[in-house]
C-alpha positions as CSV (number, residue, x, y, z in Angstrom):
1,X,-12.9,-7.1,129.6
2,X,-10.7,-3.8,128.2
3,X,-10.1,-1.1,130.7
4,X,-10.1,2.4,129.1
5,X,-10.4,6.1,129.9
6,X,-14.1,6.4,129.3
7,X,-14.6,3.3,131.0
8,X,-14.8,-0.3,129.5
9,X,-15.1,-2.5,126.5
10,X,-16.8,-5.8,127.2
11,X,-16.4,-8.5,124.4
12,X,-16.7,-12.4,123.8
13,X,-15.3,-14.8,121.7
14,X,-16.2,-18.3,120.3
15,X,-13.9,-20.8,119.1
16,X,-10.6,-20.5,116.9
17,X,-9.1,-19.2,113.5
18,X,-10.0,-16.4,111.0
19,X,-11.3,-13.8,113.4
20,X,-14.6,-12.8,112.9
21,X,-16.0,-9.4,114.0
22,X,-19.8,-9.3,114.9
23,X,-21.1,-6.1,115.1
24,X,-24.6,-5.9,116.5
25,X,-27.7,-3.8,115.7
26,X,-29.2,-1.2,117.8
27,X,-28.1,1.3,118.7
28,X,-28.3,1.4,122.5
29,X,-28.8,-2.8,122.5
30,X,-26.2,-5.0,124.0
31,X,-24.2,-8.0,121.8
32,X,-26.0,-10.9,124.2
33,X,-28.5,-11.7,121.8
34,X,-26.0,-12.2,119.3
35,X,-24.2,-15.0,121.1
36,X,-26.5,-17.3,119.1
37,X,-25.1,-16.8,115.8
38,X,-21.5,-16.2,117.0
39,X,-21.9,-19.9,118.3
40,X,-22.8,-21.0,114.8
41,X,-19.4,-20.0,113.5
42,X,-17.3,-21.1,116.3
43,X,-16.1,-24.1,114.7
44,X,-14.4,-22.6,111.9
45,X,-13.8,-18.8,113.3
46,X,-12.9,-17.1,116.3
47,X,-16.2,-15.3,116.3
48,X,-16.2,-12.4,118.2
49,X,-19.0,-10.1,120.0
50,X,-18.8,-6.7,122.1
51,X,-21.1,-4.6,123.9
52,X,-20.9,-1.4,122.3
53,X,-19.9,1.6,124.5
54,X,-22.6,2.1,127.3
55,X,-24.4,-1.0,126.5
56,X,-24.4,-4.4,128.5
57,X,-21.4,-4.8,130.5
58,X,-19.5,-2.0,128.6
59,X,-19.5,0.9,131.1
60,X,-19.4,4.3,130.0
61,X,-18.6,6.9,132.9
62,X,-20.2,10.0,130.9
63,X,-23.1,9.4,128.8
64,X,-23.6,12.8,126.7
65,X,-22.9,13.9,122.9
66,X,-19.1,13.9,123.6
67,X,-18.8,10.1,124.4
68,X,-21.3,8.7,122.1
69,X,-20.7,9.1,118.2
70,X,-20.0,7.0,115.3
71,X,-16.3,7.8,115.1
72,X,-16.0,7.2,118.9
73,X,-17.8,3.6,118.0
74,X,-14.9,2.8,115.4
75,X,-12.6,3.9,118.1
76,X,-13.2,1.1,120.1
77,X,-13.1,-1.2,117.4
78,X,-9.8,-0.4,116.8
79,X,-9.2,-0.6,120.7
80,X,-10.4,-4.2,120.6
81,X,-8.7,-5.0,117.6
82,X,-5.1,-3.9,119.0
83,X,-6.1,-5.8,122.3
84,X,-6.9,-9.3,120.7
85,X,-3.8,-8.7,118.4
86,X,-5.3,-8.9,115.0
87,X,-3.8,-7.5,112.3
88,X,-6.9,-8.0,109.7
89,X,-10.4,-9.4,110.3
90,X,-13.6,-10.2,108.6
91,X,-16.3,-7.8,109.6
92,X,-19.8,-8.9,109.8
93,X,-22.5,-5.4,110.8
94,X,-26.0,-6.4,111.3
95,X,-28.4,-3.8,111.0
96,X,-27.4,-0.3,113.0
97,X,-24.1,-2.7,112.8
98,X,-24.2,-2.4,109.1
99,X,-23.5,1.5,109.7
100,X,-21.2,1.1,112.1
101,X,-19.0,-1.5,110.1
102,X,-19.6,0.8,106.9
103,X,-18.0,3.9,109.1
104,X,-15.2,1.5,110.2
105,X,-14.3,0.2,106.5
106,X,-14.0,4.2,105.6
107,X,-11.6,4.5,108.3
108,X,-9.8,1.4,108.6
109,X,-10.2,-0.4,105.2
110,X,-6.8,-1.9,105.0
111,X,-7.9,-3.9,108.5
112,X,-10.6,-5.5,107.0
113,X,-10.3,-8.5,105.0
114,X,-13.7,-8.9,103.9
115,X,-17.3,-7.2,105.1
116,X,-20.5,-9.1,105.5
117,X,-23.5,-6.6,105.6
118,X,-26.1,-8.4,107.0
119,X,-29.8,-6.9,107.1
120,X,-28.0,-3.5,106.8
121,X,-29.1,0.1,107.2
122,X,-27.8,0.4,103.8
123,X,-25.1,2.6,102.2
124,X,-26.8,6.0,103.7
125,X,-29.6,7.2,105.8
126,X,-32.5,6.6,103.5
127,X,-33.5,3.9,105.3
128,X,-35.1,6.2,108.1
129,X,-37.8,7.7,106.1
130,X,-38.4,4.1,104.5
131,X,-38.9,2.6,107.9
132,X,-40.8,5.4,109.3
133,X,-43.3,4.9,106.5
134,X,-43.6,1.1,106.3
135,X,-42.8,-0.1,110.3
136,X,-46.4,-0.2,111.1
137,X,-47.8,-1.8,107.9
138,X,-47.9,-5.4,108.9
139,X,-49.9,-4.2,112.3
140,X,-53.6,-4.4,112.7
141,X,-55.4,-1.2,113.9
142,X,-55.6,-2.7,116.9
143,X,-52.2,-3.7,117.3
144,X,-51.4,-0.1,116.5
145,X,-53.6,0.9,119.5
146,X,-51.9,-0.8,121.4
147,X,-48.3,0.1,120.7
148,X,-49.5,4.0,121.0
149,X,-50.6,3.4,124.4
150,X,-47.6,1.5,125.8
151,X,-45.5,4.1,124.0
152,X,-47.2,6.8,126.0
153,X,-46.5,4.8,129.0
154,X,-43.0,4.7,128.5
155,X,-42.4,8.3,127.2
156,X,-44.3,9.6,130.6
157,X,-42.0,7.5,132.8
158,X,-42.9,3.9,132.9
159,X,-39.7,1.8,133.2
160,X,-41.4,-1.5,134.1
161,X,-40.3,-4.7,131.9
162,X,-44.1,-5.0,131.6
163,X,-44.2,-1.8,129.3
164,X,-41.1,-2.6,127.6
165,X,-42.2,-6.0,126.5
166,X,-45.4,-5.3,125.5
167,X,-43.8,-2.6,123.1
168,X,-41.4,-5.2,122.1
169,X,-44.3,-8.2,121.5
170,X,-46.1,-5.5,119.4
171,X,-43.0,-4.8,117.2
172,X,-41.4,-7.9,116.9
173,X,-43.6,-9.4,114.1
174,X,-42.3,-6.5,111.8
175,X,-38.9,-8.0,112.0
176,X,-39.7,-11.8,111.2
177,X,-41.3,-13.6,108.2
178,X,-43.1,-16.0,110.4
179,X,-44.2,-16.4,114.1
180,X,-41.6,-19.0,115.6
181,X,-39.2,-15.8,117.1
182,X,-41.7,-13.5,118.4
183,X,-40.8,-14.0,121.8
184,X,-37.0,-13.9,121.3
185,X,-37.5,-10.8,119.7
186,X,-39.9,-9.0,121.8
187,X,-37.1,-9.9,124.7
188,X,-34.0,-8.5,122.7
189,X,-36.2,-5.3,122.1
190,X,-36.7,-4.9,125.7
191,X,-32.8,-4.4,126.1
192,X,-32.8,-1.2,124.5
193,X,-31.3,1.8,126.3
194,X,-33.3,4.8,125.1
195,X,-30.6,7.5,126.3
196,X,-28.0,5.7,124.0
197,X,-30.0,4.9,121.3
198,X,-31.0,8.7,121.6
199,X,-27.7,9.9,121.1
200,X,-26.6,7.8,118.5
201,X,-29.6,8.7,116.2
202,X,-28.8,12.2,117.1
203,X,-25.3,11.9,115.7
204,X,-26.7,10.0,112.7
205,X,-29.1,12.5,111.9
206,X,-26.4,15.5,112.5
207,X,-23.7,14.2,110.3
208,X,-26.1,13.0,107.5
209,X,-23.6,10.0,106.9
210,X,-23.5,8.6,103.1
211,X,-20.7,6.2,102.6
212,X,-21.3,5.9,99.1
213,X,-18.1,7.9,98.0
214,X,-15.9,6.1,100.2
215,X,-17.1,2.7,99.7
216,X,-17.0,3.0,95.9
217,X,-13.6,2.7,96.2
218,X,-13.8,-0.2,98.8
219,X,-11.6,-3.1,97.4
220,X,-11.9,-5.8,99.7
221,X,-14.8,-8.3,99.0
222,X,-18.1,-7.7,100.3
223,X,-21.3,-10.0,101.0
224,X,-24.5,-8.5,101.4
225,X,-27.4,-10.8,102.9
226,X,-30.9,-10.5,104.3
227,X,-34.1,-11.5,103.8
228,X,-36.7,-10.6,100.9
229,X,-39.6,-10.0,103.3
230,X,-37.2,-7.9,105.7
231,X,-38.6,-4.5,106.9
232,X,-35.5,-2.6,105.7
233,X,-36.7,-3.4,101.8
234,X,-34.6,-5.2,99.2
235,X,-34.1,-1.5,97.8
236,X,-31.6,-0.9,100.4
237,X,-29.4,-4.0,99.5
238,X,-29.9,-3.0,96.1
239,X,-28.4,0.4,96.6
240,X,-25.4,-0.8,98.5
241,X,-24.9,-3.8,96.2
242,X,-24.5,-1.0,93.2
243,X,-22.0,1.1,95.4
244,X,-19.9,-2.0,96.3
245,X,-17.8,-3.2,93.0
246,X,-16.5,-6.0,94.8
247,X,-19.9,-7.5,96.3
248,X,-22.5,-10.4,96.2
249,X,-26.0,-9.8,97.1
250,X,-28.0,-12.7,98.5
251,X,-31.9,-12.4,99.2
252,X,-32.9,-15.2,101.5
253,X,-36.9,-16.1,100.4
254,X,-39.1,-16.3,103.5
255,X,-37.2,-14.3,105.9
256,X,-37.3,-11.3,107.6
257,X,-34.6,-9.3,109.6
258,X,-33.0,-12.1,111.0
259,X,-31.3,-14.6,108.6
260,X,-29.7,-16.9,111.2
261,X,-33.0,-17.5,112.8
262,X,-35.3,-17.9,109.7
263,X,-32.9,-19.3,107.1
264,X,-30.2,-20.5,109.3
265,X,-28.7,-23.1,107.0
266,X,-28.6,-20.8,104.0
267,X,-27.4,-17.7,105.9
268,X,-24.6,-19.8,107.3
269,X,-23.5,-21.6,104.1
270,X,-23.2,-18.0,102.4
271,X,-21.3,-16.7,105.0
272,X,-19.1,-19.8,105.5
273,X,-18.6,-19.9,101.5
274,X,-17.8,-16.2,101.6
275,X,-15.0,-16.2,104.2
276,X,-13.4,-19.5,102.6
277,X,-13.4,-17.9,99.4
278,X,-11.1,-15.0,100.8
279,X,-8.1,-16.9,101.3
């Protein structure tokens, strides 16, 4: 735990060796669901996960637009890097964490040995319009009705675990290729802090981030990896691949948003090979 002027930053390390920072998705969700991912790499590297400000065990004294922004998330990463006395590290950003990783790279490229964009949101914010049009496409009419019902209850003030779980279980299949991990993803989706999520989405919208210009000058190796059946769409990955002149694109078949769950062997092999080739 790192104590700061604004609160605290909670982190965990797994293993020893080359430092690998794992930035989880969200926004507004803690890192606990990424312990299993960090564990996959602990025999080769020092995998690091941390709760983004205001989530999980990272306390934030004041939660408003002055304390939550992409720039402040980047400041936290630098606080963590300095605390761990790391000169350079490999940065893996998953989903929304891909936005954070790229924003960090745009500010501190000299601190990054290599970057992994795992099922990332993309090089800009176009993904939001794409997802709003497609996120419910795999749902039946009955599921859509149920989602509207439970979402309305939450919007009207229902804060029970049941309501969050019902929404999570209805949404979980859209993130997956198969059915094996629905319960796991449903539970993770219940962890979201809506206040933090909305403030971060507001910051994204207000600034309309587009990293294509700064990232076209990014010289460190980049691995872009995602499932062919991921709801973020292969187009998102190809668009980023076209910007990063040092990138490799890997699409995993029979795989949704969580490569290490549905294609663990291929996912970890690609990342291990990428990191080993950085030396």
